[in-house]
N, CA, C and O atoms as CSV, one atom per row, in Angstrom:
chain,resi,resn,atom,element,x,y,z
A,1,UNK,N,N,74.342,106.196,113.245
A,1,UNK,CA,C,73.974,105.011,111.940
A,1,UNK,C,C,74.332,103.842,112.574
A,1,UNK,O,O,75.501,103.591,112.867
A,2,UNK,N,N,73.084,102.859,112.884
A,2,UNK,CA,C,73.323,101.262,113.730
A,2,UNK,C,C,73.661,100.692,112.893
A,2,UNK,O,O,74.561,100.124,113.511
A,3,UNK,N,N,73.804,99.990,111.154
A,3,UNK,CA,C,74.394,99.211,110.985
A,3,UNK,C,C,75.954,99.622,110.506
A,3,UNK,O,O,76.455,100.742,110.398
A,4,UNK,N,N,76.597,98.146,110.232
A,4,UNK,CA,C,77.914,97.919,110.057
A,4,UNK,C,C,78.452,98.566,108.572
A,4,UNK,O,O,79.414,99.166,108.094
A,5,UNK,N,N,76.735,97.838,108.084
A,5,UNK,CA,C,77.642,98.421,106.446
A,5,UNK,C,C,76.688,99.737,106.135
A,5,UNK,O,O,75.502,99.712,106.462
A,6,UNK,N,N,77.107,100.558,105.672
A,6,UNK,CA,C,77.114,101.803,105.285
A,6,UNK,C,C,77.461,102.739,104.132
A,6,UNK,O,O,78.551,103.190,103.781
A,7,UNK,N,N,76.132,102.920,103.599
A,7,UNK,CA,C,76.327,103.616,101.381
A,7,UNK,C,C,78.033,104.488,102.428
A,7,UNK,O,O,78.693,104.602,103.461
A,8,UNK,N,N,77.742,104.935,100.568
A,8,UNK,CA,C,79.243,105.362,100.342
A,8,UNK,C,C,78.706,107.345,101.094
A,8,UNK,O,O,79.242,108.171,101.833
A,9,UNK,N,N,76.820,107.198,99.959
A,9,UNK,CA,C,76.622,108.609,101.186
A,9,UNK,C,C,76.505,108.566,102.624
A,9,UNK,O,O,76.044,109.515,103.258
A,10,UNK,N,N,76.795,107.797,103.010
A,10,UNK,CA,C,76.643,107.002,104.572
A,10,UNK,C,C,78.337,107.825,105.644
A,10,UNK,O,O,78.566,108.585,106.585
A,11,UNK,N,N,79.205,106.810,104.429
A,11,UNK,CA,C,80.690,107.117,105.392
A,11,UNK,C,C,80.955,108.580,105.095
A,11,UNK,O,O,81.545,109.160,106.006
A,12,UNK,N,N,80.614,109.406,103.888
A,12,UNK,CA,C,80.635,111.093,103.378
A,12,UNK,C,C,80.376,111.454,104.242
A,12,UNK,O,O,81.254,112.036,104.877
A,13,UNK,N,N,78.794,111.326,104.917
A,13,UNK,CA,C,78.723,112.162,105.765
A,13,UNK,C,C,79.515,112.247,106.913
A,13,UNK,O,O,80.253,113.138,107.333
A,14,UNK,N,N,79.125,110.812,107.463
A,14,UNK,CA,C,80.260,110.466,109.107
A,14,UNK,C,C,81.655,111.173,108.607
A,14,UNK,O,O,81.816,112.343,108.957
A,15,UNK,N,N,82.582,110.607,107.887
A,15,UNK,CA,C,83.421,111.251,107.628
A,15,UNK,C,C,83.083,112.785,108.112
A,15,UNK,O,O,83.497,113.433,109.073
A,16,UNK,N,N,82.269,113.065,107.177
A,16,UNK,CA,C,82.751,115.302,107.474
A,16,UNK,C,C,82.228,115.214,108.678
A,16,UNK,O,O,83.084,115.656,109.444
A,17,UNK,N,N,81.180,114.847,109.344
A,17,UNK,CA,C,80.990,114.973,110.956
A,17,UNK,C,C,82.372,114.640,112.050
A,17,UNK,O,O,82.675,114.973,113.196
A,18,UNK,N,N,82.902,113.898,111.103
A,18,UNK,CA,C,83.970,113.647,112.123
A,18,UNK,C,C,85.493,114.764,112.022
A,18,UNK,O,O,86.367,114.906,112.877
A,19,UNK,N,N,85.360,115.508,110.490
A,19,UNK,CA,C,86.221,116.285,110.740
A,19,UNK,C,C,86.566,117.320,110.812
A,19,UNK,O,O,87.676,117.849,110.882
A,20,UNK,N,N,84.966,117.872,110.786
A,20,UNK,CA,C,83.884,118.912,111.290
A,20,UNK,C,C,84.813,118.923,113.120
A,20,UNK,O,O,85.798,119.514,113.561
A,21,UNK,N,N,84.014,118.128,113.581
A,21,UNK,CA,C,84.603,117.896,115.109
A,21,UNK,C,C,86.162,118.001,115.247
A,21,UNK,O,O,86.728,118.654,116.124
A,22,UNK,N,N,86.523,117.577,114.674
A,22,UNK,CA,C,87.557,117.479,115.083
A,22,UNK,C,C,89.182,118.299,114.610
A,22,UNK,O,O,90.393,118.174,114.795
A,23,UNK,N,N,88.006,119.330,113.767
A,23,UNK,CA,C,88.445,120.587,113.388
A,23,UNK,C,C,88.149,122.050,114.256
A,23,UNK,O,O,88.759,123.118,114.216
A,24,UNK,N,N,87.006,121.648,115.016
A,24,UNK,CA,C,86.874,122.892,115.821
A,24,UNK,C,C,86.500,122.191,117.198
A,24,UNK,O,O,85.577,122.465,117.966
A,25,UNK,N,N,87.726,120.962,117.315
A,25,UNK,CA,C,88.165,120.537,118.811
A,25,UNK,C,C,90.042,121.334,118.862
A,25,UNK,O,O,90.729,121.739,119.800
A,26,UNK,N,N,90.195,121.279,117.902
A,26,UNK,CA,C,91.766,122.315,117.540
A,26,UNK,C,C,91.257,123.808,117.398
A,26,UNK,O,O,92.009,124.780,117.336
A,27,UNK,N,N,89.889,123.853,117.357
A,27,UNK,CA,C,89.750,125.761,117.072
A,27,UNK,C,C,90.243,126.028,115.702
A,27,UNK,O,O,91.134,126.875,115.644
A,28,UNK,N,N,89.887,125.526,114.653
A,28,UNK,CA,C,90.348,126.569,113.802
A,28,UNK,C,C,89.317,126.684,112.703
A,28,UNK,O,O,88.460,125.888,112.321
A,29,UNK,N,N,89.519,127.434,112.457
A,29,UNK,CA,C,88.291,127.953,111.050
A,29,UNK,C,C,88.581,127.444,110.381
A,29,UNK,O,O,89.787,127.205,110.437
A,30,UNK,N,N,87.737,126.769,109.072
A,30,UNK,CA,C,87.739,126.043,108.017
A,30,UNK,C,C,88.695,126.972,106.548
A,30,UNK,O,O,89.000,126.506,105.450
A,31,UNK,N,N,88.872,127.938,106.929
A,31,UNK,CA,C,89.795,128.694,106.263
A,31,UNK,C,C,91.204,128.550,106.933
A,31,UNK,O,O,92.094,128.725,106.101
A,32,UNK,N,N,91.586,128.329,107.975
A,32,UNK,CA,C,93.102,128.164,108.506
A,32,UNK,C,C,93.253,126.375,107.834
A,32,UNK,O,O,93.959,126.040,106.883
A,33,UNK,N,N,92.568,125.677,108.479
A,33,UNK,CA,C,92.262,124.532,108.192
A,33,UNK,C,C,92.593,124.251,106.776
A,33,UNK,O,O,93.056,123.124,106.599
A,34,UNK,N,N,92.422,125.293,105.306
A,34,UNK,CA,C,92.199,125.149,104.207
A,34,UNK,C,C,93.646,125.408,104.119
A,34,UNK,O,O,94.063,124.855,103.102
A,35,UNK,N,N,94.640,126.047,104.788
A,35,UNK,CA,C,95.352,127.257,104.420
A,35,UNK,C,C,96.862,126.365,104.780
A,35,UNK,O,O,97.999,126.600,104.372
A,36,UNK,N,N,96.281,125.078,105.864
A,36,UNK,CA,C,97.120,123.770,106.591
A,36,UNK,C,C,97.095,122.682,105.557
A,36,UNK,O,O,98.103,122.070,105.205
A,37,UNK,N,N,96.132,122.518,105.185
A,37,UNK,CA,C,95.635,121.539,104.014
A,37,UNK,C,C,96.355,121.136,102.800
A,37,UNK,O,O,96.851,120.051,102.496
A,38,UNK,N,N,96.285,122.545,102.013
A,38,UNK,CA,C,96.607,123.176,101.063
A,38,UNK,C,C,95.595,123.198,99.434
A,38,UNK,O,O,95.798,123.466,98.250
A,39,UNK,N,N,94.420,122.719,100.335
A,39,UNK,CA,C,92.996,122.986,98.943
A,39,UNK,C,C,92.481,124.020,100.034
A,39,UNK,O,O,92.771,124.394,101.171
A,40,UNK,N,N,91.342,124.319,98.807
A,40,UNK,CA,C,89.983,125.359,99.009
A,40,UNK,C,C,89.304,125.288,100.292
A,40,UNK,O,O,88.874,124.240,100.775
A,41,UNK,N,N,89.182,126.984,101.082
A,41,UNK,CA,C,88.106,126.751,101.776
A,41,UNK,C,C,86.758,125.758,101.148
A,41,UNK,O,O,86.406,125.019,102.067
A,42,UNK,N,N,85.784,125.477,99.706
A,42,UNK,CA,C,84.901,125.596,99.753
A,42,UNK,C,C,85.213,123.850,100.435
A,42,UNK,O,O,84.861,123.232,101.440
A,43,UNK,N,N,86.330,123.481,98.845
A,43,UNK,CA,C,86.896,121.733,99.628
A,43,UNK,C,C,86.688,121.132,101.449
A,43,UNK,O,O,86.259,120.083,101.930
A,44,UNK,N,N,87.134,122.168,101.932
A,44,UNK,CA,C,86.182,121.552,103.439
A,44,UNK,C,C,85.574,121.889,104.106
A,44,UNK,O,O,85.450,121.746,105.322
A,45,UNK,N,N,84.631,122.902,102.662
A,45,UNK,CA,C,83.033,123.210,103.619
A,45,UNK,C,C,82.254,121.901,102.871
A,45,UNK,O,O,81.226,121.455,103.381
A,46,UNK,N,N,82.855,121.273,101.532
A,46,UNK,CA,C,82.266,120.072,101.088
A,46,UNK,C,C,81.923,118.560,101.825
A,46,UNK,O,O,80.972,117.915,102.267
A,47,UNK,N,N,83.157,118.491,101.660
A,47,UNK,CA,C,83.584,117.456,103.147
A,47,UNK,C,C,82.922,117.550,104.231
A,47,UNK,O,O,82.291,116.675,104.824
A,48,UNK,N,N,83.101,118.797,104.524
A,48,UNK,CA,C,82.394,118.963,105.952
A,48,UNK,C,C,80.717,118.261,105.897
A,48,UNK,O,O,80.350,117.506,106.797
A,49,UNK,N,N,79.816,118.620,104.753
A,49,UNK,CA,C,78.589,118.781,104.706
A,49,UNK,C,C,78.490,116.979,104.016
A,49,UNK,O,O,77.428,116.362,104.103
A,50,UNK,N,N,79.323,116.558,103.586
A,50,UNK,CA,C,79.573,115.227,103.299
A,50,UNK,C,C,78.999,115.346,101.858
A,50,UNK,O,O,77.947,114.768,101.584
A,51,UNK,N,N,79.875,116.314,100.640
A,51,UNK,CA,C,79.013,116.533,99.168
A,51,UNK,C,C,79.666,115.453,98.760
A,51,UNK,O,O,78.962,114.773,98.014
A,52,UNK,N,N,80.866,114.957,98.968
A,52,UNK,CA,C,81.493,114.417,97.909
A,52,UNK,C,C,82.918,115.169,97.949
A,52,UNK,O,O,82.948,116.348,97.595
A,53,UNK,N,N,84.163,114.491,98.391
A,53,UNK,CA,C,85.300,115.193,97.993
A,53,UNK,C,C,86.202,113.922,97.454
A,53,UNK,O,O,86.046,112.701,97.466
A,54,UNK,N,N,87.172,114.772,96.999
A,54,UNK,CA,C,88.478,113.821,96.458
A,54,UNK,C,C,88.953,113.002,97.628
A,54,UNK,O,O,88.416,113.073,98.734
A,55,UNK,N,N,90.181,112.067,97.295
A,55,UNK,CA,C,90.745,110.965,98.302
A,55,UNK,C,C,91.977,112.111,98.560
A,55,UNK,O,O,92.741,112.029,99.521
A,56,UNK,N,N,92.024,112.899,97.820
A,56,UNK,CA,C,93.181,113.296,97.812
A,56,UNK,C,C,93.506,114.682,98.390
A,56,UNK,O,O,94.574,115.275,98.545
A,57,UNK,N,N,91.662,115.139,98.772
A,57,UNK,CA,C,91.973,116.332,99.321
A,57,UNK,C,C,91.965,115.872,101.162
A,57,UNK,O,O,92.730,116.289,102.032
A,58,UNK,N,N,90.899,114.961,101.288
A,58,UNK,CA,C,90.519,113.896,102.487
A,58,UNK,C,C,92.156,113.151,102.248
A,58,UNK,O,O,91.917,112.293,101.399
A,59,UNK,N,N,92.984,113.104,102.428
A,59,UNK,CA,C,94.494,111.977,102.754
A,59,UNK,C,C,95.649,113.919,103.097
A,59,UNK,O,O,96.739,114.057,103.651
A,60,UNK,N,N,94.602,115.131,102.382
A,60,UNK,CA,C,95.058,116.445,102.131
A,60,UNK,C,C,94.825,117.219,104.252
A,60,UNK,O,O,95.464,117.902,105.052
A,61,UNK,N,N,93.534,116.490,104.175
A,61,UNK,CA,C,93.282,117.539,105.787
A,61,UNK,C,C,92.904,116.611,106.622
A,61,UNK,O,O,91.992,116.937,107.383
A,62,UNK,N,N,93.389,115.390,106.728
A,62,UNK,CA,C,93.337,114.735,107.831
A,62,UNK,C,C,94.701,114.330,108.385
A,62,UNK,O,O,94.889,113.756,109.458
A,63,UNK,N,N,96.009,114.869,107.134
A,63,UNK,CA,C,97.545,115.303,107.796
A,63,UNK,C,C,97.392,116.549,108.107
A,63,UNK,O,O,97.921,116.681,109.211
A,64,UNK,N,N,97.051,117.346,107.827
A,64,UNK,CA,C,96.494,118.706,108.550
A,64,UNK,C,C,96.136,118.527,110.137
A,64,UNK,O,O,96.465,119.089,111.181
A,65,UNK,N,N,95.255,117.406,109.745
A,65,UNK,CA,C,94.649,117.816,111.716
A,65,UNK,C,C,95.188,116.535,112.197
A,65,UNK,O,O,94.378,115.921,112.890
A,66,UNK,N,N,96.323,115.956,112.028
A,66,UNK,CA,C,97.161,114.796,113.148
A,66,UNK,C,C,96.917,113.880,113.016
A,66,UNK,O,O,97.381,113.101,113.849
A,67,UNK,N,N,95.688,113.060,111.476
A,67,UNK,CA,C,95.110,111.477,112.029
A,67,UNK,C,C,95.694,111.233,110.649
A,67,UNK,O,O,94.960,111.223,109.660
A,68,UNK,N,N,97.762,110.922,110.519
A,68,UNK,CA,C,97.522,110.047,109.919
A,68,UNK,C,C,97.451,108.595,111.039
A,68,UNK,O,O,97.143,107.521,110.523
A,69,UNK,N,N,97.636,108.625,111.978
A,69,UNK,CA,C,98.331,107.560,112.792
A,69,UNK,C,C,96.588,105.970,112.292
A,69,UNK,O,O,96.437,104.776,112.035
A,70,UNK,N,N,95.603,107.586,112.518
A,70,UNK,CA,C,94.335,106.564,112.611
A,70,UNK,C,C,94.228,106.396,111.018
A,70,UNK,O,O,93.234,105.687,110.859
A,71,UNK,N,N,94.707,106.669,109.911
A,71,UNK,CA,C,94.383,106.209,109.111
A,71,UNK,C,C,95.554,105.307,108.317
A,71,UNK,O,O,95.204,104.931,107.198
A,72,UNK,N,N,97.064,104.860,108.803
A,72,UNK,CA,C,97.351,103.285,108.794
A,72,UNK,C,C,96.629,102.364,109.793
A,72,UNK,O,O,96.780,101.172,109.527
A,73,UNK,N,N,95.836,102.645,110.944
A,73,UNK,CA,C,94.868,101.645,111.566
A,73,UNK,C,C,94.307,100.967,110.637
A,73,UNK,O,O,94.271,99.745,110.493
A,74,UNK,N,N,93.741,102.027,109.823
A,74,UNK,CA,C,92.769,100.742,109.063
A,74,UNK,C,C,93.444,99.816,108.013
A,74,UNK,O,O,92.661,99.242,107.255
A,75,UNK,N,N,95.005,99.537,107.816
A,75,UNK,CA,C,95.092,98.594,106.956
A,75,UNK,C,C,96.566,97.471,108.166
A,75,UNK,O,O,97.543,96.722,108.198
A,76,UNK,N,N,95.647,98.178,108.818
A,76,UNK,CA,C,96.586,97.206,109.582
A,76,UNK,C,C,97.085,95.763,109.755
A,76,UNK,O,O,98.230,95.375,109.985
A,77,UNK,N,N,95.437,94.744,109.511
A,77,UNK,CA,C,94.648,93.914,109.342
A,77,UNK,C,C,94.962,93.114,108.084
A,77,UNK,O,O,94.713,91.918,107.927
A,78,UNK,N,N,95.283,93.569,107.598
A,78,UNK,CA,C,96.015,93.535,105.700
A,78,UNK,C,C,97.030,92.720,105.569
A,78,UNK,O,O,98.083,93.214,105.971
A,79,UNK,N,N,97.124,91.430,105.068
A,79,UNK,CA,C,98.322,90.544,105.350
A,79,UNK,C,C,99.165,90.834,104.196
A,79,UNK,O,O,98.845,91.438,103.172
A,80,UNK,N,N,100.680,90.138,104.614
A,80,UNK,CA,C,101.203,91.072,104.091
A,80,UNK,C,C,102.029,89.602,103.617
A,80,UNK,O,O,103.215,89.656,103.291
A,81,UNK,N,N,101.314,88.386,103.619
A,81,UNK,CA,C,101.843,87.319,102.806
A,81,UNK,C,C,101.228,87.608,101.720
A,81,UNK,O,O,100.252,88.337,101.546
A,82,UNK,N,N,102.083,86.768,100.705
A,82,UNK,CA,C,102.251,87.042,99.417
A,82,UNK,C,C,101.119,86.346,99.032
A,82,UNK,O,O,101.086,85.615,100.022
A,83,UNK,N,N,99.904,85.896,98.198
A,83,UNK,CA,C,99.546,84.887,97.586
A,83,UNK,C,C,100.276,83.948,96.959
A,83,UNK,O,O,100.268,82.727,97.118
A,84,UNK,N,N,101.049,84.776,96.069
A,84,UNK,CA,C,101.873,83.756,95.199
A,84,UNK,C,C,102.139,82.589,96.336
A,84,UNK,O,O,101.323,81.697,96.571
A,85,UNK,N,N,103.397,82.735,97.000
A,85,UNK,CA,C,103.908,82.033,98.323
A,85,UNK,C,C,103.103,81.568,99.418
A,85,UNK,O,O,103.521,80.903,100.366
A,86,UNK,N,N,101.826,81.988,99.216
A,86,UNK,CA,C,100.664,80.206,100.156
A,86,UNK,C,C,100.508,79.770,99.017
A,86,UNK,O,O,100.423,78.568,99.271
A,87,UNK,N,N,100.408,79.854,97.944
A,87,UNK,CA,C,100.225,78.801,96.786
A,87,UNK,C,C,101.528,78.109,96.850
A,87,UNK,O,O,101.415,77.059,97.482
A,88,UNK,N,N,102.631,78.310,96.453
A,88,UNK,CA,C,103.655,77.230,95.838
A,88,UNK,C,C,104.312,76.535,97.944
A,88,UNK,O,O,105.045,75.580,98.199
A,89,UNK,N,N,103.565,77.624,99.045
A,89,UNK,CA,C,103.425,76.607,100.030
A,89,UNK,C,C,102.387,74.807,100.827
A,89,UNK,O,O,102.536,74.017,101.759
A,90,UNK,N,N,101.332,75.059,99.560
A,90,UNK,CA,C,100.409,74.241,98.791
A,90,UNK,C,C,101.119,73.146,97.699
A,90,UNK,O,O,100.818,71.956,97.598
A,91,UNK,N,N,101.914,73.713,97.087
A,91,UNK,CA,C,102.287,72.359,96.382
A,91,UNK,C,C,103.277,72.441,96.609
A,91,UNK,O,O,104.116,72.220,95.736
A,92,UNK,N,N,103.640,72.796,97.886
A,92,UNK,CA,C,104.869,71.591,98.227
A,92,UNK,C,C,104.676,70.629,99.169
A,92,UNK,O,O,105.301,69.603,99.436
A,93,UNK,N,N,103.422,71.285,99.757
A,93,UNK,CA,C,103.171,70.152,100.425
A,93,UNK,C,C,102.038,69.127,99.675
A,93,UNK,O,O,101.629,68.466,100.629
A,94,UNK,N,N,101.828,68.989,99.322
A,94,UNK,CA,C,101.369,68.137,98.660
A,94,UNK,C,C,101.699,67.305,96.883
A,94,UNK,O,O,101.188,66.988,95.808
A,95,UNK,N,N,102.970,67.319,97.715
A,95,UNK,CA,C,103.807,66.514,96.763
A,95,UNK,C,C,104.124,65.533,98.013
A,95,UNK,O,O,104.851,64.552,97.859
């Protein structure tokens, strides 16, 4: 999909494809991944098919596949500056 804005079903399908590809690259069966992730095989099946999955299932699977570092990158651009600290700085500057 070329659009930068994706629907939730589009994201579910894309994440499912990527999870499946990573699992296969690691030469794991769905059952082996389920065991490592502490989820059911059917949960893996639904996740890979993009048919909806809980965030907990996705995170357990991502951890089992060694993708935690990639998850950390999603939020690296989030500012750690407190909105209250910014407001206080504005108030000091206005005096």
